[in-house]
Each structure stands twice: as C-alpha cells, then as structure tokens.
C-alpha positions in Angstrom: 134.6 162.8 -168.1 134.4 165.9 -165.6 136.7 167.7 -168.8 133.4 166.8 -170.7 130.8 168.2 -168.5 132.7 171.4 -168.1 132.6 171.5 -171.9 128.9 170.3 -172.0 128.3 173.5 -170.3 129.2 175.5 -172.5 125.7 174.2 -174.8 123.5 176.9 -172.4 124.5 179.2 -175.5 123.6 177.2 -178.3 120.1 176.3 -176.7 118.4 177.1 -180.4 121.0 175.4 -181.8 120.9 172.3 -180.2 117.2 172.4 -180.2 116.9 172.2 -183.8 119.9 169.4 -183.6 117.6 167.3 -181.6 114.7 168.0 -184.2 116.5 167.3 -187.2 118.1 164.1 -185.7 114.9 163.0 -184.7 113.4 163.1 -188.5 116.6 161.5 -189.7 116.0 158.3 -187.3 112.5 158.3 -188.7 113.4 158.3 -192.1 116.5 155.6 -192.0 113.9 153.3 -190.0 111.1 153.6 -192.7 113.3 153.6 -195.6 115.0 150.2 -194.4 111.7 148.9 -192.8 110.4 149.5 -196.4 111.2 146.7 -198.4 109.5 143.9 -196.4 106.1 143.9 -196.5 106.4 144.8 -200.8 108.7 141.6 -200.9 106.9 139.5 -199.4 103.4 140.8 -201.3 105.4 140.8 -204.2 107.2 138.2 -204.0 105.7 135.4 -201.8 104.0 131.9 -202.8 101.3 133.2 -200.6 101.3 136.5 -199.7 99.4 138.6 -196.6 96.5 140.1 -199.1 94.3 142.6 -196.8 91.1 143.9 -198.1 89.7 146.1 -195.2 91.6 149.6 -193.3 93.3 148.1 -190.7 92.2 149.9 -186.8 94.8 152.5 -185.5 96.6 150.7 -183.1 100.4 150.8 -181.9 101.2 147.5 -182.9 103.6 145.7 -185.2 100.0 143.8 -187.6 98.9 147.5 -188.0 101.1 149.0 -189.5 102.2 145.3 -191.7 98.5 145.4 -192.2 98.4 149.0 -193.0 100.9 148.9 -195.7 99.9 145.6 -196.8 96.4 146.9 -197.2 97.6 149.7 -199.6 99.8 147.7 -202.0 97.1 145.1 -202.6 95.0 148.1 -203.3 97.8 149.4 -205.8 98.1 145.9 -207.0 94.4 145.5 -207.5 94.0 148.6 -209.5 97.0 148.8 -211.5 99.2 145.8 -211.0 102.1 145.0 -209.7 104.3 147.1 -211.8 102.1 150.0 -210.9 102.7 148.9 -206.4 107.0 148.5 -207.5 106.4 152.3 -209.2 104.6 153.4 -206.1 107.1 151.6 -203.7 110.2 152.6 -205.3 109.1 156.1 -205.6 108.6 156.0 -201.4 112.1 154.9 -201.2 113.2 158.0 -203.0 111.4 159.8 -200.5 111.9 158.2 -197.6 116.1 158.5 -198.5 115.6 161.9 -200.0 113.6 163.0 -196.5 116.5 161.0 -194.4 119.7 162.3 -195.9 118.3 166.7 -196.0 116.9 165.6 -191.8 121.1 164.6 -191.8 121.9 167.7 -193.2 120.3 169.6 -191.9 121.7 168.2 -188.7 125.7 168.7 -189.3 124.5 172.3 -190.2 123.2 173.1 -187.0 126.3 170.9 -184.7 128.8 173.1 -186.8 127.1 176.2 -185.6 127.5 174.7 -182.4 130.8 173.2 -182.7 132.6 175.9 -183.8 130.7 178.7 -181.2 132.3 176.2 -178.3 135.8 176.4 -180.1 135.9 179.9 -180.5 134.4 180.0 -176.5 137.1 178.2 -175.4 140.0 179.7 -177.2 138.0 183.2 -175.8 138.3 182.2 -172.0 142.1 180.0 -172.4 143.1 183.6 -173.7 141.5 185.8 -171.0 142.9 183.5 -168.4 146.2 183.9 -170.1 146.6 187.4 -169.9 145.0 188.0 -166.1 148.0 185.1 -165.0 150.7 186.8 -163.0 154.0 187.5 -164.4 155.5 184.3 -162.3 153.5 181.9 -163.9 155.4 182.2 -167.4 159.0 181.8 -165.5 157.5 178.4 -164.9 155.6 176.9 -167.5 156.8 177.0 -171.1 154.6 179.6 -173.6 154.5 176.9 -176.0 152.6 174.5 -174.0 150.4 177.7 -173.8 150.7 177.9 -177.3 149.8 174.8 -177.9 146.4 174.7 -175.7 145.3 177.4 -177.8 145.6 176.0 -180.8 146.4 172.3 -181.6 144.5 170.8 -178.3 141.1 173.5 -178.6 141.2 171.5 -182.4 141.5 168.3 -180.7 139.0 169.3 -178.5 136.2 169.4 -181.2 137.3 166.9 -183.0 136.6 164.4 -180.2 134.6 165.8 -177.1 132.5 168.4 -179.7 132.2 165.4 -182.0 131.0 163.1 -179.3 127.7 165.5 -179.1 126.4 164.3 -182.3 126.6 161.1 -181.2 124.7 162.1 -178.0 122.1 163.8 -179.5 121.5 161.2 -182.3 122.5 157.5 -180.6 119.9 157.9 -177.8 117.3 158.2 -180.3 118.9 155.6 -182.6 118.8 153.6 -180.1 115.2 153.8 -178.8 113.4 153.9 -182.1 115.6 150.6 -183.3 114.7 149.4 -179.7 111.3 150.1 -180.3 111.1 148.6 -183.8 112.6 145.6 -183.1 110.6 144.9 -180.4 107.5 145.1 -182.1 109.0 143.2 -185.0 111.0 140.2 -182.4 110.7 140.5 -179.1 112.4 136.9 -178.3 115.6 138.1 -181.1 116.0 141.6 -179.6 116.6 139.9 -176.2 119.3 137.8 -177.5 121.1 140.6 -179.1 120.9 142.8 -175.7 122.4 140.0 -174.7 125.4 140.1 -177.3 126.1 144.2 -176.9 127.9 144.4 -174.1 130.5 142.4 -175.0 131.2 144.3 -177.7 130.5 147.5 -175.6 133.1 146.2 -173.4 136.4 145.7 -176.5 135.3 148.6 -178.2 135.4 150.6 -174.1 139.0 149.1 -173.8 140.0 150.6 -177.0 138.7 154.3 -176.2 140.2 153.8 -172.9 144.1 153.6 -174.9 143.1 156.0 -178.1 142.8 158.2 -175.1 146.1 157.9 -172.7 147.9 158.1 -176.3 146.1 161.2 -177.1 147.3 162.5 -173.9 151.3 161.4 -174.7 151.1 163.3 -177.9 149.5 166.6 -176.8 152.1 166.6 -173.8 154.4 166.0 -176.7 153.3 168.7 -179.1 153.6 170.7 -176.9 157.3 170.1 -176.1 157.8 170.6 -179.5 156.4 174.4 -179.6 158.8 174.6 -176.1 161.7 174.1 -178.0 160.9 175.9 -181.6 159.5 179.0 -178.9 162.9 178.7 -177.4 165.1 178.4 -180.5 163.9 180.9 -182.3 164.2 183.4 -178.6 167.6 181.6 -178.2 168.8 181.9 -181.9 171.3 184.5 -181.7 172.6 182.4 -178.8 173.2 179.2 -180.5 174.7 180.3 -183.4 177.7 182.6 -181.2 178.5 179.2 -179.9 177.9 177.1 -182.4 175.0 174.8 -181.2 173.0 174.3 -184.0 174.5 170.7 -184.2 173.1 170.0 -181.0 169.9 171.6 -181.3 169.1 169.9 -184.0 169.9 166.4 -182.7 167.5 167.6 -179.9 164.6 168.8 -182.3 165.0 165.2 -183.9 164.3 163.6 -181.1 161.6 165.7 -179.6 160.0 165.2 -183.7 160.5 161.5 -183.9 159.3 160.6 -180.8 156.0 162.3 -182.0 155.8 161.0 -184.5 155.8 157.3 -183.1 153.1 158.8 -180.6 151.1 159.7 -183.6 151.5 156.8 -185.7 150.0 154.7 -182.1 147.0 157.0 -182.0 146.3 157.1 -185.8 146.7 152.9 -185.4 144.3 152.7 -182.6 141.6 155.5 -183.9 141.3 153.1 -187.0 141.0 150.2 -185.5 137.8 151.2 -184.0 135.6 152.3 -187.7 136.6 148.5 -188.2 136.8 146.7 -184.9 133.6 147.8 -184.3 131.9 146.4 -187.5 133.0 143.6 -186.7 131.5 143.1 -183.9 128.3 144.4 -185.4 128.8 141.5 -187.8 128.9 139.0 -185.2 126.2 140.1 -183.4 123.7 139.6 -186.3 125.1 136.7 -187.4 124.4 135.8 -183.7 121.2 137.2 -184.2 120.3 135.3 -187.2 121.7 132.4 -185.9 119.1 132.2 -182.8 116.3 133.5 -185.0 117.1 130.4 -187.1 
C-alpha cells in the first residue's frame, strides 16, 4: 500500500487530465444508469394491462415517484398524440442517444487516462535512470545489472498494467457506486440493504485472490530479474564460457531459470484469469439472492 501511495504522488503533475477524467467518468456513469433505467417505465406503459398514465406534469422533487411520473407523462403524451409506434420510435431514438453519449464519455475518459498512465510511466523511468546514474560504483559490484534493467523495463510495465491501471477504477468506480446506490435506494431501499449484506462476502473472496495474485506477481518479477542477470552475465563472459567449453552448463542453468519463470507465469495468469469469471459469478449470486428476496 505504501508503494501505491508513492505512485499516486505522481498525479500532482497531471491535475488537468485527472479533472477531465473524473468529469468524463461522471457523464459515463450517468448515461449508463439512464440507458439501463430507460426501459422500466416504457415497458410498463406499453405492455402492462394497467399502465401508469400521467395526464399532468408532476411537480419537481428528488424522488423516485417524480422521475417515474415525469417520464410517464411524456410517454403518455406521445402515445395519445401519435400512438404506441410514435412512443416506440421516441424511446428507441432516446436509447440510441444514451448509449452513444455513454460510450463517447467512456472513450474521452480513456483518452485522458492514457496521458496520465504513460506520463507517470515516463516519470518513473526517468527517476529510476537518474537514481542509477547517481549511485556509487560500489553499488554495482553487489547488485545484479539484470535486476536494474528489469526494474526500468518490465517492472515499470507491470506498474503501468496493475497499479496505474487501478487508477481507472479509483476515478470511475466510486462515482458508479455512489450514483448506483442512490438509484437503487430510490427504487427499493429494502433490496438495496439486502444486497449490501451479501456484497462483503464476495468482496472477501475476491480480496483473498488479489493478495495471492500480488505474491505470485512479486515472485515472477524476481525470477525475471534473475533471467536478465543470467543473460547479462552470459554476454559479458562469453569468451570465458567458450574457452572452457561451458556452453552446456550455461544452457542447463538458463533452462532451469526459464522453466521456473514459465511455471510462475502460468500460475500468475491462472489466478489473474480467475478473477473476472469469479467476480461475474459472485455478482450473479448476489443478483439472484436479491431477486429471490424481492420475490
């Protein structure tokens, strides 16, 4: 966690991009909720035996009933003036517009996030290089050069893919959670409370997998550093290796490291690939539990 906050400090140089990302993510979450909630009153109005018909424009208030009546009023007017087909055309056009604006906001959020991610990666590589140049010569007699190379290449890439990648969730998910929670509470406070009881269970399971993934990732980074060091030592001592006919011994040593790195990488990918389907499954379990409780 301490390393994560050290990465966060690099955001100070990208305040404009962070603000743009927060703004576009806010629009993305809003349009996403609207596109999902759009069909609820419409289906009730078109296909229900006793649809809710509102003949007068409701008075504004921050409540579920106001938004339902507001939408029902305009849909009722459409149906009265042009029939169900006119209302259907209106809702289809509105739905297409919501999805277009949602994905446009998402793309704009990715544009600003790309500048943040690559800018931070550049700053980290710069700081590592400056640190390496400033170190005394005695440091390089004990530290393997392969480890230093790994930190400035693959480790920075890993930071970009994992730590900096989580910045997207930090900027988008809190907005998504807050607005979704408000919408859920307006629709049904009881079901919202029930879902909040179930969510910590799935969160605990996913958290355990994340910790295991972090440990395996650390092992993979260390093993990759050993591979770089072995290759660097081989290139530096190639004349000696050939002079003593030590090619087979070097082949065996590299093959052992390479196989160990392969196994760790497979374990890392297996755990990483497990996270998404498990999250989806646990989400489905929570959803089924909410539906069962609501029924």
